[in-house]
C-alpha positions in Angstrom: -103.8 22.5 -67.2 -100.2 21.7 -66.4 -99.5 19.1 -63.7 -97.1 20.0 -60.9 -95.0 17.3 -59.3 -93.1 17.0 -56.1 -90.0 14.8 -57.0 -88.4 13.1 -54.1 -84.8 11.7 -54.5 -83.9 8.6 -52.6 -80.2 7.8 -52.0 -78.7 4.8 -53.7 -78.3 2.3 -50.9 -76.3 -0.9 -50.5 -78.4 -3.2 -48.5 -77.4 -6.3 -46.6 -80.6 -8.3 -46.3 -81.3 -11.5 -48.4 -83.1 -10.8 -51.6 -86.5 -12.4 -52.2 -88.5 -12.5 -55.4 -92.1 -11.4 -55.8 -94.4 -9.3 -53.6 -95.0 -9.8 -49.9 -98.2 -10.4 -48.2 -100.7 -7.6 -48.2 -101.4 -5.7 -45.0 -104.8 -4.6 -43.7 -106.3 -1.6 -45.4 -107.2 1.5 -43.3 -110.5 3.2 -43.8 -110.6 6.1 -46.2 -110.3 9.8 -45.1 -113.2 12.1 -45.1 -113.5 14.1 -48.3 -111.8 11.4 -50.6 -113.6 10.8 -53.9 -113.2 7.4 -55.7 -114.8 6.1 -59.0 -115.1 2.7 -60.6 -111.9 3.2 -62.7 -109.7 2.9 -59.6 -109.1 6.6 -59.1 -109.1 8.7 -56.0 -109.1 12.5 -55.6 -107.9 14.6 -52.7 -107.3 18.2 -52.1 -103.9 19.8 -52.0 -104.5 20.6 -48.3 -105.2 16.9 -47.6 -102.0 16.0 -49.5 -99.9 18.3 -47.4 -101.6 17.5 -44.1 -101.0 13.8 -44.6 -97.3 14.4 -45.4 -97.5 12.6 -48.7 -94.7 12.6 -51.3 -94.6 11.9 -55.0 -91.6 10.8 -57.0 -90.2 8.3 -59.5 -88.4 5.0 -58.9 -84.7 5.5 -58.3 -81.7 3.4 -59.1 -80.5 1.1 -56.3 -78.1 -1.8 -56.0 -79.8 -5.2 -55.3 -77.9 -8.4 -54.6 -78.6 -12.0 -54.2 -77.3 -13.4 -50.9 -76.8 -16.8 -49.3 -77.4 -16.9 -45.5 -75.0 -18.7 -43.2 -74.2 -19.1 -39.5 -70.8 -19.6 -38.1 -68.0 -18.6 -35.8 -65.0 -16.3 -35.6 -62.1 -18.7 -35.1 -58.4 -18.6 -35.4 -56.7 -20.4 -38.3 -54.8 -23.6 -37.4 -51.5 -21.7 -37.2 -53.1 -18.9 -35.1 -54.2 -21.0 -32.1 -52.1 -23.1 -29.7 -53.2 -25.3 -26.8 -50.4 -25.4 -24.3 -49.6 -28.7 -22.6 -46.6 -30.6 -21.4 -45.0 -33.9 -22.3 -43.9 -34.6 -18.8 -45.7 -34.5 -15.4 -44.8 -32.1 -12.7 -45.9 -29.5 -10.1 -46.5 -25.9 -11.1 -43.6 -23.8 -9.7 -44.3 -20.4 -11.3 -47.0 -18.8 -13.5 -46.1 -16.0 -15.9 -49.2 -15.7 -18.1 -52.8 -14.9 -17.3 -55.9 -14.6 -19.5 -55.8 -11.5 -21.6 -52.0 -11.2 -21.5 -50.1 -10.8 -24.8 -47.2 -13.2 -25.1 -44.5 -13.6 -27.7 -43.4 -16.8 -29.3 -40.9 -18.6 -27.1 -41.9 -16.8 -24.0 -42.2 -18.9 -20.8 -45.8 -19.3 -19.6 -45.2 -21.4 -16.5 -42.5 -23.7 -14.9 -42.8 -27.2 -13.6 -40.6 -29.2 -11.2 -40.6 -33.0 -10.7 -38.4 -36.0 -10.1 -39.1 -37.1 -13.6 -37.5 -34.0 -15.0 -34.3 -34.6 -13.0 -34.2 -38.3 -13.9 -34.4 -37.6 -17.6 -31.4 -35.3 -17.4 -29.5 -37.8 -15.4 -30.2 -40.5 -18.0 -28.9 -38.2 -20.7 -25.8 -37.3 -18.8 -25.0 -41.0 -18.2 -25.7 -42.0 -21.8 -23.6 -39.1 -23.1 -20.6 -40.1 -21.0 -21.0 -43.8 -21.9 -21.1 -42.9 -25.6 -17.6 -41.3 -25.3 -16.2 -44.7 -24.1 -18.1 -46.6 -26.7 -16.8 -44.3 -29.4 -13.2 -44.6 -28.3 -13.5 -48.4 -28.2 -15.1 -48.4 -31.7 -12.4 -46.3 -33.2 -9.7 -48.5 -31.6 -11.3 -51.7 -32.9 -11.7 -50.1 -36.4 -8.0 -49.3 -36.5 -7.1 -52.9 -35.5 -9.4 -54.3 -38.1 -8.0 -52.1 -40.9 -4.5 -53.2 -39.9 -5.5 -56.8 -40.0 -4.7 -57.2 -36.3 -8.1 -57.4 -34.6 -10.8 -59.9 -35.2 -13.8 -59.0 -37.4 -16.2 -60.2 -34.6 -14.7 -57.8 -32.1 -14.9 -54.9 -34.5 -18.6 -55.6 -35.3 -19.4 -55.9 -31.6 -17.8 -52.5 -30.8 -19.6 -50.9 -33.8 -22.9 -52.3 -32.7 -22.5 -51.0 -29.1 -21.4 -47.6 -30.4 -24.4 -47.2 -32.8 -26.8 -48.3 -30.0 -25.2 -45.7 -27.7 -25.6 -43.0 -30.4 -29.3 -43.8 -30.8 -29.9 -43.7 -27.0 -28.2 -40.3 -26.8 -30.0 -38.8 -29.8 -33.3 -40.1 -28.4 -32.8 -38.5 -25.0 -31.6 -35.3 -26.6 -34.8 -35.1 -28.7 -36.9 -35.6 -25.5 -35.0 -32.8 -23.8 -35.4 -30.5 -26.8 -39.2 -31.2 -26.8 -39.4 -29.9 -23.2 -37.1 -26.9 -23.9 -34.1 -28.1 -21.9 -30.8 -27.5 -23.7 -28.8 -30.8 -23.8 -25.5 -28.7 -24.0 -26.1 -27.6 -20.4 -26.2 -31.2 -19.2 -23.2 -32.1 -21.3 -21.3 -29.5 -19.3 -22.3 -31.2 -16.0 -25.3 -29.1 -15.0 -28.8 -30.2 -14.1 -31.8 -27.9 -14.8 -34.0 -28.0 -11.6 -37.2 -27.2 -13.4 -38.9 -27.2 -16.8 -40.0 -24.0 -18.6 -43.2 -24.4 -20.7 -43.2 -21.9 -23.6 -45.7 -20.7 -26.2 -45.1 -21.7 -29.8 -46.8 -18.6 -31.2 -47.3 -15.0 -30.4 -50.8 -14.0 -29.3 -53.2 -13.4 -26.4 -53.7 -15.9 -23.6 -57.4 -16.9 -23.8 -57.5 -19.7 -21.3 -55.6 -20.3 -18.1 -56.7 -22.2 -15.0 -53.4 -23.2 -13.4 -52.6 -22.5 -9.8 -49.3 -22.7 -7.9 -48.5 -26.2 -6.7 -51.0 -27.9 -9.0 -49.9 -31.3 -10.5 -50.0 -31.2 -14.3 -50.8 -34.3 -16.3 -48.9 -34.8 -19.6 -50.8 -33.8 -22.7 -53.6 -32.0 -20.7 -54.3 -28.5 -22.0 -53.1 -26.0 -19.4 -53.3 -22.7 -21.4 -54.5 -21.5 -24.8 -53.0 -18.8 -26.9 -54.7 -17.1 -29.9 -53.3 -14.8 -32.4 -56.0 -12.3 -33.2 -54.3 -11.4 -36.5 -55.2 -14.8 -37.7 -58.9 -14.8 -36.8 -61.3 -15.6 -39.7 -64.9 -16.6 -40.3 -65.8 -20.3 -40.3 -69.2 -20.6 -41.9 -71.7 -23.5 -42.4 -73.7 -23.5 -45.7 -76.3 -25.9 -46.9 -75.3 -28.0 -49.9 -77.8 -26.4 -52.2 -75.7 -23.2 -52.1 -72.5 -24.7 -53.2 -73.0 -23.7 -56.9 -73.6 -20.0 -55.9 -70.5 -19.3 -53.7 -67.1 -18.5 -55.1 -63.8 -17.4 -53.6 -63.5 -13.6 -53.5 -67.2 -12.9 -52.8 -68.1 -10.3 -50.2 -69.4 -11.6 -46.8 -71.5 -9.3 -44.6 -71.9 -10.5 -41.0 -73.0 -9.3 -37.6 -73.2 -10.4 -34.0 -76.7 -11.6 -33.0 -77.0 -9.0 -30.2 -75.8 -6.2 -32.5 -77.6 -6.7 -35.8 -77.4 -3.0 -36.6 -73.6 -3.1 -36.9 -72.4 -5.0 -39.9 -68.8 -6.1 -40.8 -67.3 -7.3 -44.0 -65.1 -10.2 -44.9 -64.0 -11.9 -48.1 -64.6 -15.5 -48.9 -61.2 -17.2 -49.1 -61.8 -21.0 -48.9 -64.7 -23.3 -49.9 -65.0 -26.8 -48.5 -65.2 -29.7 -50.8 -67.0 -32.1 -48.5 -70.6 -32.2 -47.3 -71.5 -33.5 -43.9 -73.7 -36.6 -44.1 -75.6 -35.6 -41.0 -76.3 -31.9 -41.5 -75.9 -31.7 -45.3 -73.7 -28.6 -44.9 -70.2 -27.7 -46.0 -67.7 -25.3 -44.6 -66.5 -22.0 -46.0 -63.9 -19.6 -44.6 -63.6 -15.9 -45.0 -60.8 -13.4 -44.3 -61.7 -10.6 -41.9 -60.8 -7.0 -42.5 -57.4 -6.2 -40.8 -59.0 -3.2 -39.0 -61.8 -5.4 -37.5 -59.8 -8.3 -36.1 -59.0 -6.5 -32.8 -62.8 -6.2 -32.2 -63.4 -9.9 -32.0 -62.4 -12.9 -29.8 -62.1 -16.5 -30.7 -65.3 -18.6 -31.1 -67.7 -15.7 -31.3 -71.0 -16.7 -33.0 -72.1 -14.6 -36.0 -74.8 -14.4 -38.6 -73.5 -13.9 -42.1 -74.7 -13.4 -45.7 -72.6 -14.1 -48.7 -73.2 -11.7 -51.6 -73.4 -13.9 -54.7 -74.3 -11.3 -57.3 -75.3 -7.6 -57.6 -77.3 -5.6 -60.1 -78.8 -2.1 -60.5 -82.6 -1.8 -60.5 -85.3 0.8 -60.1 -87.0 0.8 -56.7 -89.5 2.5 -54.5 -90.0 2.5 -50.7 -92.0 -0.5 -49.6 -94.7 1.8 -48.1 -95.5 3.0 -51.6 -97.0 -0.4 -52.5 -100.5 -1.5 -51.9 -100.1 -5.2 -51.2 -103.0 -7.5 -52.2 -103.0 -11.3 -52.1 -102.4 -11.8 -55.9 -100.3 -8.8 -56.8 -99.0 -5.3 -55.8 -100.3 -1.9 -56.8 -99.1 1.7 -56.7 -100.9 5.0 -56.9 -99.8 7.4 -59.6 -100.7 11.0 -60.1 -102.8 11.3 -63.3 -104.2 14.8 -62.9 -103.9 18.0 -60.9 -106.4 20.8 -61.3 -106.8 23.8 -59.1 -106.8 22.4 -55.6 -107.6 18.8 -56.5 -105.1 15.9 -57.1 -106.2 12.6 -58.7 -104.4 9.3 -58.3 -105.0 6.1 -60.1 -104.4 2.6 -58.7 -102.3 0.6 -61.2 -100.7 -2.8 -61.0 -96.9 -2.9 -60.4 -94.6 -5.8 -61.2 -92.2 -6.1 -58.2 -89.0 -7.9 -57.6 -86.8 -8.3 -54.5 -87.2 -6.3 -51.3 -84.3 -5.1 -49.2 -84.3 -2.9 -46.1 -87.6 -1.2 -46.9 -87.2 -0.8 -50.7 -88.8 -2.9 -53.4 -87.6 -3.4 -57.0 -90.0 -2.1 -59.7 -89.9 -4.1 -62.9 -92.2 -1.7 -64.9 -90.0 0.8 -66.6 -93.0 3.1 -67.5 -94.2 3.9 -64.0 -93.5 7.4 -62.8 -95.1 10.1 -60.5 -95.8 7.5 -57.9 -97.2 8.3 -54.5 -94.2 7.2 -52.4 -95.5 8.0 -49.0 -99.1 7.8 -47.8 -100.5 5.2 -50.1 -101.9 3.0 -47.4 -103.4 6.0 -45.6 -105.0 7.2 -48.8 -106.5 4.0 -50.4 -109.3 2.0 -48.8 -110.0 -1.3 -50.5 -113.6 -1.6 -51.5 
C-alpha cells in the first residue's frame, strides 16, 4: 500500500539567539491518548481521525541558517569627537541662556553668556600690554638702527630687544587667553571692551544636559552643558577575554534594548580593543550603527548584544518535534500508513544547536518526521 505524506514547509529563518551544541534537557512526558497502540520495537499507531484531531503535522527537515554568536553587554555612546562637555575657563555669573536640553545647536553657536570683573580685567590687561608693545617696538627699532650705524651701545640695544621680546610674549599670551574664551582681540585693539563672555559649542548636536539658571555663578572647568552628535553614536561593548580570538572587524552585531527584546537592531563591528582589564578580564569593542537607526537612540543607553562570528546552513526541525531524554533526543517518523491507521517509530536523532525554536538535525537520512504533536503522542514507558 502506498504511503501518503503531509509535507510541511518551514521558512528559512535568520535567528539571533546564541548557538548551543547538543540537546537540551528533556521535558516531562504526558500520558498517552486513548486508542494508541505501542509495541516493544518503539512504534506507535494512531488513526487518521486522531492525527487530524490532534493537529499533527509531518514533514522533512528544512534548510536554515545557523550562526555562532558571542554575547556582550554595552552602551550606545557617542565617539570622542561626537560629544562635548561645555565649561568655561573663567568664572562669571550667568547672564543669558540660549540652549536647553533637547535643543539642536550648530557648531560655534552661543549657548549662554557670562559677566564678571575678571572678564573686564583680562581685556584691560591686553589693551595695556598691546599699547605698551607699540612703544617697546619703536624703541627697539631705534636702538637697532643706532647699533647698525655704530652709534649706539650694544648693551642698550640688547636691553631694548629684551624688553620688546618680553612685551611680545605678554601680548601673545593674553591674546591666546582671549581667543580661548571667544573674545576677539582685534575688538580690544580698536579701543572697545566686551562686557560679557559668550560660551559656544565646539560641535553640532543636541543638548543633552543643562542645569544652568540665570544669575548662577559658574566655576571654571565645571561642566555646564553637554552636547551630543547623534550621527556619531556607536556601540561600546564589553567582551570576556576568551572571545578575543572569535571576533573580527566587519562582523555583524545584533542588539536590543532590555525592555524591548523583540525589536532587534544591527550594527557592524568596527574596532577591537587590544587591552584586557585586570579586574573584569574583559576588553572593549566598538560597532558602527546603521545610519537609519541613530535617531532612535540617545547617549548612554544600555543594550544587550550578540556578535555573529560565523554562519552556516543546516537541516532543522521545530524544537517541539523532539522527544528530549536525559541522554539523547528522539523523533517520531512515519513508517507505515494503511487504511485509517498511521504508524510512527521512535528513532534517535543527532542534534546540534537550537535557535528560536528550531534545532539542527545532523542525521541526513531522517525524513517524514512528526513535526507537531510528538509530545502529545508519545508516552514514555
